[in-house]
C-alpha positions as CSV (number, residue, x, y, z in Angstrom):
1,M,54.4,116.2,23.3
2,P,57.7,117.0,25.1
3,P,57.8,118.9,28.5
4,V,57.9,122.6,28.5
5,P,61.6,123.8,28.2
6,H,61.6,126.3,31.0
7,E,60.3,123.6,33.5
8,V,63.1,121.2,32.3
9,L,65.7,124.0,32.9
10,A,64.3,124.7,36.3
11,A,64.7,121.0,37.2
12,V,68.3,120.8,36.1
13,A,69.3,124.2,37.5
14,P,70.9,122.8,40.7
15,H,73.3,120.8,38.5
16,V,74.3,123.4,36.0
17,P,78.0,124.2,36.8
18,A,78.9,127.9,37.2
19,E,82.3,127.2,35.7
20,L,80.6,126.5,32.3
21,V,77.4,128.6,32.5
22,A,77.6,131.7,34.6
23,P,74.6,131.9,37.0
24,A,73.5,135.3,35.5
25,R,73.6,133.9,32.0
26,F,71.7,130.8,33.0
27,E,69.0,132.9,34.6
28,A,68.7,135.0,31.4
29,I,68.5,131.9,29.2
30,A,66.0,130.2,31.5
31,A,63.8,133.3,31.5
32,W,64.0,133.6,27.7
33,S,63.1,129.9,27.4
34,R,59.6,130.6,28.7
35,R,58.8,131.7,25.1
36,L,59.6,128.3,23.8
37,P,56.9,125.7,23.3
38,P,56.8,122.1,24.4
39,A,58.6,120.9,21.2
40,F,62.1,119.7,22.1
41,N,63.2,116.2,23.0
42,W,66.8,117.4,23.5
43,L,67.9,120.7,25.1
44,G,71.4,121.8,25.7
45,F,74.1,124.5,26.4
46,E,77.1,124.9,24.2
47,C,80.1,126.0,26.3
48,R,83.6,127.0,25.2
49,L,86.1,125.0,27.2
50,A,89.0,127.4,26.9
51,D,89.9,129.5,29.9
52,G,88.5,133.0,29.8
53,D,85.8,132.3,27.1
54,P,82.4,132.6,28.8
55,R,80.3,132.4,25.6
56,I,77.2,130.3,25.8
57,D,74.7,129.1,23.2
58,F,71.4,127.3,23.8
59,A,69.8,124.7,21.5
60,G,66.9,122.3,21.2
61,C,66.1,119.4,18.9
62,C,62.5,119.1,17.6
63,E,61.5,115.7,16.4
64,A,58.6,115.1,14.1
65,W,57.1,112.0,15.7
66,D,55.5,113.2,18.9
67,G,53.7,116.4,18.2
68,G,56.6,118.7,18.9
69,R,56.7,119.9,15.3
70,D,53.1,121.0,15.4
71,Q,53.7,122.8,18.7
72,L,56.6,124.7,17.2
73,V,54.6,125.7,14.1
74,R,51.8,127.0,16.3
75,A,54.3,128.9,18.5
76,L,55.8,130.6,15.4
77,A,52.4,131.6,14.1
78,A,51.7,133.3,17.4
79,E,55.2,134.8,17.7
80,P,56.9,135.1,14.3
81,G,60.0,136.7,15.9
82,L,60.7,133.6,18.1
83,C,63.6,132.7,15.8
84,A,65.2,134.1,12.6
85,P,63.2,134.2,9.3
86,G,65.2,131.3,7.8
87,P,64.6,128.8,10.6
88,A,61.0,129.9,10.9
89,A,60.4,129.4,7.2
90,L,62.0,125.9,7.4
91,V,59.8,124.9,10.4
92,R,56.7,126.1,8.6
93,E,57.5,124.1,5.5
94,W,58.8,121.0,7.2
95,S,55.6,119.0,7.3
96,Q,54.1,120.4,4.1
97,D,56.9,120.4,1.5
98,P,57.2,117.0,-0.2
99,V,61.0,117.3,-0.3
100,L,61.3,118.0,3.5
101,K,58.4,116.1,5.1
102,D,60.5,112.9,5.7
103,S,63.1,114.7,7.7
104,P,62.8,113.4,11.3
105,S,64.2,116.5,13.1
106,V,65.2,120.1,13.1
107,W,67.7,121.6,15.5
108,L,67.3,125.2,16.6
109,E,70.3,127.0,18.1
110,F,70.3,130.4,19.8
111,D,73.5,132.3,20.1
112,F,73.5,134.3,23.4
113,D,76.6,136.5,22.6
114,G,75.4,139.8,24.1
115,A,72.8,141.4,26.2
116,G,70.2,141.5,23.5
117,P,67.9,138.8,22.1
118,P,69.7,135.7,20.7
119,A,70.6,135.2,17.1
120,S,69.3,131.9,15.8
121,F,70.0,129.3,13.1
122,A,68.9,125.8,12.3
123,F,70.1,122.3,11.3
124,L,67.9,120.2,9.0
125,C,68.2,116.4,9.4
126,L,68.7,114.9,5.9
127,D,68.5,111.3,6.8
128,P,65.0,109.8,7.4
129,A,66.7,106.8,9.2
130,C,68.3,109.1,11.8
131,A,67.6,107.2,15.1
132,N,68.4,110.2,17.3
133,T,70.2,113.5,16.9
134,F,73.6,111.8,16.3
135,R,73.2,108.5,14.4
136,A,71.1,106.7,11.9
137,H,69.5,103.3,12.5
138,R,72.1,100.7,12.1
139,G,71.7,98.8,8.8
140,A,69.2,101.2,7.3
141,E,69.9,102.1,3.7
142,R,71.1,105.6,3.1
143,P,68.7,107.9,1.3
144,A,69.0,108.2,-2.5
145,M,71.5,110.8,-3.4
146,A,68.9,112.8,-5.4
147,A,66.6,112.9,-2.4
148,L,69.4,113.9,0.0
149,L,70.5,116.7,-2.3
150,A,67.0,117.9,-3.0
151,A,66.3,118.2,0.8
152,A,69.7,119.9,1.4
153,E,69.0,122.4,-1.4
154,R,65.4,123.1,-0.4
155,G,66.3,123.4,3.3
156,S,69.3,125.7,2.7
157,T,67.2,127.9,0.4
158,L,64.7,128.4,3.2
159,L,67.5,129.0,5.8
160,L,69.5,131.4,3.7
161,G,66.5,133.2,2.2
162,H,67.9,132.5,-1.3
163,A,69.1,129.5,-3.3
164,P,72.6,128.3,-2.5
165,S,75.1,128.5,-5.3
166,A,75.4,125.6,-7.8
167,M,79.0,125.2,-6.7
168,C,78.0,124.8,-3.1
169,I,75.5,122.1,-3.9
170,D,78.0,120.4,-6.2
171,S,80.6,120.4,-3.3
172,L,78.0,118.9,-1.0
173,R,77.2,116.2,-3.6
174,R,80.9,115.3,-4.0
175,A,81.3,115.1,-0.2
176,A,78.3,112.8,0.1
177,E,79.4,110.6,-2.8
178,A,82.8,110.2,-1.3
179,L,81.5,108.8,2.0
180,P,82.5,105.2,2.8
181,A,79.8,102.6,3.1
182,S,79.5,103.2,6.9
183,G,79.3,107.0,6.5
184,R,76.1,109.1,6.6
185,A,75.3,112.7,5.7
186,L,73.0,113.7,8.6
187,H,72.4,117.4,8.8
188,V,72.8,120.7,6.9
189,A,72.8,124.2,8.5
190,A,73.2,127.8,7.4
191,T,74.3,130.7,9.5
192,P,73.5,133.9,7.5
193,H,73.5,135.9,10.7
194,R,77.2,135.4,10.8
195,G,77.6,137.2,7.5
196,V,78.3,134.1,5.3
197,D,76.2,132.0,2.9
198,D,78.3,128.9,3.6
199,L,76.5,125.7,4.5
200,R,77.6,123.6,7.5
201,V,77.3,119.9,6.7
202,H,77.4,117.2,9.4
203,V,78.4,113.6,8.6
204,A,78.8,110.6,10.7
205,L,82.0,108.5,10.1
206,L,84.1,105.8,11.7
207,A,87.0,107.7,13.2
208,R,89.5,105.7,11.2
209,D,87.8,106.8,7.9
210,V,88.0,110.5,8.5
211,P,91.5,111.3,7.1
212,A,90.9,109.3,3.9
213,W,87.5,110.9,3.3
214,L,88.9,114.4,3.7
215,R,91.6,113.5,1.2
216,R,89.0,112.2,-1.3
217,I,87.0,115.4,-1.1
218,E,90.2,117.5,-1.3
219,W,89.6,119.3,1.9
220,P,92.0,122.2,2.0
221,G,92.9,122.1,5.7
222,E,95.7,120.4,7.6
223,I,95.2,116.6,7.6
224,A,98.0,116.3,10.1
225,A,96.0,118.5,12.5
226,V,92.9,116.3,12.0
227,E,94.9,113.2,12.8
228,R,96.3,114.9,15.9
229,A,92.7,115.8,17.0
230,L,91.6,112.2,16.4
231,A,94.5,111.0,18.6
232,V,93.4,113.5,21.3
233,I,89.8,112.2,21.1
234,G,91.1,108.6,21.4
235,D,90.5,105.3,19.8
236,E,87.7,104.4,22.2
237,F,85.4,106.7,20.2
238,R,84.7,104.4,17.2
239,Q,82.4,106.8,15.5
240,V,82.6,110.6,15.3
241,G,80.6,113.5,13.8
242,V,82.4,115.6,11.3
243,Q,81.3,119.1,10.4
244,V,82.6,120.8,7.2
245,A,81.9,124.2,5.9
246,I,81.0,124.5,2.2
247,G,80.7,127.7,0.1
248,D,81.9,128.1,-3.4
249,R,84.5,125.7,-2.2
250,L,85.3,123.7,0.9
251,R,86.6,125.7,3.8
252,P,89.6,124.7,6.0
253,L,87.6,124.9,9.2
254,L,86.5,121.5,10.6
255,G,84.7,120.2,13.7
256,L,85.0,116.7,15.2
257,E,82.3,115.6,17.7
258,A,82.8,112.7,20.1
259,Y,79.8,111.2,21.9
260,V,78.8,108.0,23.6
261,A,75.8,107.3,25.8
262,R,78.0,106.4,28.7
263,G,79.3,108.7,31.4
264,P,82.6,109.0,33.2
265,S,81.9,106.3,35.7
266,D,81.7,103.5,33.1
267,F,83.6,105.1,30.2
268,P,87.0,106.0,31.6
269,A,88.1,107.3,28.1
270,W,86.4,110.6,28.9
271,Q,89.1,111.3,31.5
272,R,91.9,110.5,29.0
273,T,90.3,112.7,26.3
274,F,90.1,115.7,28.6
275,A,93.6,115.3,29.8
276,A,94.9,115.2,26.3
277,L,92.8,118.3,25.4
278,A,94.3,120.1,28.4
279,E,97.8,119.2,27.2
280,E,96.9,120.8,23.9
281,G,95.8,124.0,25.7
282,A,92.3,123.5,24.3
283,C,90.4,123.4,27.6
284,D,90.5,124.6,31.2
285,P,90.9,121.8,33.7
286,A,88.3,123.4,36.0
287,K,85.8,123.5,33.2
288,T,86.4,119.8,32.2
289,R,85.9,118.7,35.9
290,A,82.6,120.6,35.9
291,L,81.6,118.9,32.7
292,L,82.4,115.4,34.1
293,D,80.4,116.1,37.2
294,W,77.3,117.1,35.1
295,W,76.5,113.5,34.0
296,G,73.6,112.0,35.8
297,H,69.8,111.6,35.8
298,A,66.8,112.2,38.0
299,T,63.0,111.5,37.8
300,V,61.0,114.6,38.6
301,S,57.4,115.9,38.6
302,L,57.1,119.0,36.4
303,P,54.1,121.4,36.9
304,G,52.9,121.2,33.3
305,A,53.7,117.5,32.6
306,P,51.0,114.8,32.7
307,W,53.5,112.2,33.9
308,R,56.7,112.1,35.7
309,V,59.8,113.0,33.6
310,A,63.1,111.2,33.6
311,I,65.7,113.8,32.9
312,H,69.1,112.5,31.7
313,R,72.1,114.8,31.8
314,Q,74.8,113.9,29.4
315,F,77.5,115.7,27.5
316,Y,79.5,115.5,24.3
317,V,82.6,117.3,23.0
318,K,83.5,119.0,19.8
319,V,87.2,119.6,18.8
320,I,87.5,122.4,16.2
321,I,90.5,122.4,13.9
322,E,91.5,125.7,12.4
323,G,95.0,125.7,10.9
324,D,97.1,123.7,13.3
325,R,95.2,124.9,16.4
326,L,92.8,122.8,18.3
327,Q,89.8,124.3,20.2
328,A,87.2,122.5,22.3
329,K,83.5,123.0,23.1
330,G,81.5,121.0,25.6
331,Y,77.7,120.4,25.3
332,L,75.6,120.1,28.4
333,A,72.9,117.8,26.9
334,I,69.5,117.4,28.5
335,F,67.1,114.5,27.5
336,P,63.7,114.7,29.1
337,R,61.6,111.5,28.7
338,Y,58.2,110.7,30.2
339,T,58.1,107.8,32.5
340,L,55.4,106.0,34.5
341,M,57.9,104.9,37.2
């Protein structure tokens, strides 16, 4: 099973930049993380990159293969209020429901917007061939449409506390059917704590295919703004994640995620992307410098771990398109892996 989250956070604490995560907020999240079980192979902070926006969210990805799922189920049995009812219901049914059991992962996100306990929501992975949190195994066949829609409908029913509308599922079906051969529908989430029953659907696409796909699904936003955002991200990012919001119809809000497993020292495109985001007014240069400095790794001994743990610090970026305005978020990603070295 993965290492205990609060021990992982203690190990990375010296590297967490105050420009992105205020020390008091980090201490609050680290203290709260003691409630979390050893269930997450990915942990991370979601940071707003605009000047003057200190909001921070915290997330973890639980994968089915290494016992983390069982740890999370046991933790929820002992403490039902660990997360919201929808995510808790999804996790409890994950290994039991024949429609959900092939999903390789569930993401839990905790929104730390105020002084009280965090609000939580979850992403369900829809693709059994998902190699990690961002991509599917190259060359693997996509799941059958009926299986994908059944998982999305069952998962969103648990997350919402009621069935999504038929129009919502039909919009999801049309979006998935319109994907090009290289595209994958990877995750679905619901955020009822924000007062809406919309679903958030995450797909992986070649960057060059994004505008045409959006036109095929009749996305109601500004395609020109998406093309501008793709230009800001840059041609070096061959594949991107695309998040669309679906209710009784498609919403004009869109997110584009850029990620590669290479850091600033051997992927200079990061510097160009952040410079372009700064020109758009989407990020504070001091925050982007802190994000660039975050990348690295260390091998450590954790008190509760049976072996030494290699902790890789990476980041990725999301550009949000709302109207013709671009906003940016940075994710301080933490990958703990056991090692014998």
